[in-house]
VOPAVEX-805445 format. One record per residue (C-alpha): x, y, z. Coordinates in steps of 0.02 Angstrom, whole numbers, plus 50000, padded with zeros to 5 digits. Example, Ala and Ser with C-alpha at 12.3 -4.5 7.8 and 13.67 -1.06 7.14 Angstrom:
% residues 2
     x     y     z
 50615 49775 50390
 50684 49947 50357
END
This chain:
% residues 285
     x     y     z
 49477 49356 53250
 49274 49395 53293
 49160 49325 53220
 49075 49485 53138
 49248 49501 53048
 49289 49328 53026
 49115 49297 52925
 49140 49452 52808
 49298 49393 52784
 49238 49251 52718
 49132 49307 52613
 49242 49439 52539
 49371 49272 52508
 49206 49177 52436
 49167 49328 52316
 49319 49386 52258
 49355 49170 52211
 49205 49183 52133
 49250 49306 52044
 49404 49267 51998
 49382 49156 51837
 49253 49290 51759
 49390 49446 51785
 49512 49292 51713
 49393 49293 51551
 49386 49480 51542
 49564 49486 51536
 49558 49366 51408
 49435 49422 51300
 49552 49597 51300
 49713 49512 51243
 49630 49431 51112
 49577 49578 51048
 49721 49681 51079
 49808 49534 50968
 49682 49539 50810
 49682 49723 50837
 49913 49719 50827
 49877 49591 50685
 49755 49638 50579
 49748 49830 50603
 49863 49973 50615
 49851 49956 50785
 49703 49989 50908
 49639 50154 50938
 49525 50224 51091
 49368 50148 51104
 49437 49999 50983
 49437 49869 51111
 49268 49905 51198
 49183 49919 51031
 49246 49762 50984
 49183 49653 51145
 49029 49732 51127
 49011 49691 50950
 49107 49512 50968
 49268 49459 50892
 49223 49361 50782
 49083 49457 50714
 49211 49616 50696
 49322 49487 50595
 49188 49429 50485
 49162 49622 50421
 49331 49660 50425
 49352 49507 50296
 49186 49578 50185
 49246 49765 50190
 49089 49838 50096
 48979 49786 50233
 49090 49912 50313
 49011 50102 50326
 49183 50204 50272
 49084 50354 50246
 49169 50470 50377
 49349 50420 50265
 49291 50430 50117
 49217 50614 50163
 49385 50656 50216
 49486 50607 50028
 49360 50687 49892
 49474 50831 49929
 49616 50723 49851
 49578 50745 49658
 49718 50659 49566
 49660 50475 49684
 49502 50453 49560
 49581 50521 49400
 49633 50403 49238
 49810 50420 49203
 49780 50498 49051
 49691 50667 49132
 49863 50635 49269
 49956 50628 49118
 49880 50798 49022
 49823 50882 49180
 49957 50855 49303
 50121 50779 49240
 50132 50851 49034
 50150 51026 49077
 50307 51001 49206
 50378 50883 49049
 50340 51017 48939
 50415 51143 49062
 50573 51048 49067
 50593 51035 48887
 50598 51206 48868
 50714 51238 48982
 50837 51128 48898
 50831 51192 48770
 50850 51372 48834
 51009 51291 48949
 51086 51168 48801
 51219 51135 48931
 51104 51068 49084
 51111 50851 49106
 50962 50742 49021
 50947 50609 49112
 50947 50424 49021
 50767 50361 48997
 50731 50234 49125
 50839 50317 49246
 50795 50321 49421
 50840 50514 49483
 50698 50540 49565
 50583 50677 49509
 50702 50713 49358
 50547 50849 49308
 50552 50935 49471
 50693 51082 49471
 50785 51108 49641
 50725 51260 49732
 50577 51354 49744
 50407 51235 49649
 50305 51361 49537
 50100 51306 49505
 50134 51174 49361
 50293 51095 49473
 50162 51095 49629
 50022 50993 49526
 50165 50877 49456
 50196 50852 49628
 50018 50824 49690
 49994 50649 49623
 50099 50577 49734
 50080 50676 49873
 49870 50629 49856
 49937 50450 49875
 50058 50486 50027
 49923 50592 50126
 49747 50466 50057
 49902 50336 50140
 49898 50416 50301
 49712 50445 50311
 49664 50258 50285
 49797 50174 50396
 49712 50294 50541
 49516 50325 50499
 49469 50173 50395
 49354 50044 50471
 49412 49942 50327
 49572 49925 50446
 49622 49733 50360
 49573 49810 50176
 49725 49924 50220
 49848 49814 50284
 49838 49696 50148
 49835 49819 50013
 49989 49907 50098
 50051 49702 50092
 50028 49686 49920
 50084 49846 49862
 50237 49830 49934
 50254 49638 49875
 50211 49709 49712
 50333 49873 49707
 50382 49987 49580
 50436 50148 49608
 50355 50303 49601
 50545 50404 49554
 50579 50298 49382
 50517 50396 49227
 50336 50400 49190
 50300 50256 49288
 50207 50402 49437
 50078 50451 49304
 49998 50276 49306
 50009 50238 49498
 49874 50299 49564
 49793 50172 49443
 49903 50060 49488
 49845 50040 49670
 49665 50080 49654
 49622 49957 49480
 49772 49831 49497
 49788 49812 49681
 49656 49854 49804
 49507 49772 49702
 49604 49591 49744
 49674 49579 49914
 49532 49494 49984
 49498 49392 49837
 49630 49256 49728
 49775 49301 49719
 49818 49253 49536
 49702 49384 49482
 49814 49511 49587
 49954 49434 49493
 49874 49451 49313
 49825 49621 49353
 50011 49726 49406
 50103 49622 49265
 49972 49673 49147
 49976 49871 49240
 50059 49983 49128
 50165 50055 49308
 50260 49879 49322
 50304 49887 49122
 50380 50042 49139
 50440 50024 49302
 50532 49842 49210
 50559 49958 49064
 50452 49830 48946
 50369 49975 48865
 50535 49960 48793
 50532 49781 48734
 50473 49753 48545
 50497 49574 48442
 50599 49673 48322
 50742 49689 48440
 50766 49502 48436
 50864 49468 48265
 50866 49319 48188
 50913 49147 48286
 51086 49172 48302
 51099 49360 48271
 51172 49468 48408
 51155 49662 48421
 51133 49809 48543
 50971 49783 48533
 50949 49612 48558
 51046 49610 48702
 50958 49737 48787
 50787 49672 48761
 50835 49506 48817
 50895 49596 49007
 50743 49662 48981
 50622 49496 48946
 50762 49413 49085
 50729 49517 49218
 50535 49522 49199
 50530 49345 49202
 50630 49351 49357
 50520 49472 49451
 50374 49360 49402
 50454 49227 49496
 50493 49336 49637
 50292 49390 49641
 50254 49192 49732
 50101 49199 49872
 50172 49225 50021
 50147 49083 50145
 50055 49103 50301
 50198 49050 50395
 50326 49170 50295
 50368 49310 50401
 50346 49431 50261
 50140 49360 50287
 50046 49495 50374
 49973 49362 50470
 50143 49308 50560
 50223 49476 50542
 50209 49548 50739
 50242 49745 50674
 50158 49839 50517
 50336 49935 50499
 50387 49759 50433
 50294 49766 50271
 50233 49920 50241
 50377 50034 50173
 50243 50086 50033
 50337 50100 49886
 50208 50222 49803
 50252 50365 49922
 50452 50355 49865
 50433 50495 49742
END
């Protein structure tokens, strides 16, 4: 080995050994960022790692924990065309679900042999006949369609990713089914008013909001419960038995709505995949 070549070789080795900690540190930083993105978001998007590295991982996490400080105007512009997201349940009933229900009643009068679902039936979309939909039926379906599309848009475009992951997790935890009776009328309000405001707040507040929500009351059949159904002490009746079953069902469900431990397999912090917690009941209609 010639002297100049040996010198060059040694210098290159020194440079490499000096740069190794920097390279390893950069790789460790990237790994930490990817770990955070996989746990706290719907997954890394192009440019996310570089953006968080420039900002600092801790600062990014702090921002995710205070989503009100994050500019989300790009997503909000995309959500504007989903007109039912901001409507109250009264408007949804009057302008979207109600006309389809009236149309269905008219069809039943015209065809008395048609099968009538039982109150509280779990049959999917009983107001939706099979075949091509007219405008009335399309509007009734639009409420669920808007929720489905909004969930996808938020998962892809929201800068408040932790908030969206938590909304999905808690909606899945406080499950209601859009295909059960009038529940679908209240689902927009349910996510917007009973879940989303509380995902970074106190569990007890969310528990109270969901337990009192019309969506949950319809889903658990508690809208059919009344004090008069229970009868006198020692008296048994079909109505009393049904009411007792509803009360037990509600108590059992409330018992299931316990806080998830950070170490629980159902907790988003311990889940390695969004698919484990993101089967969204809001879009099962």
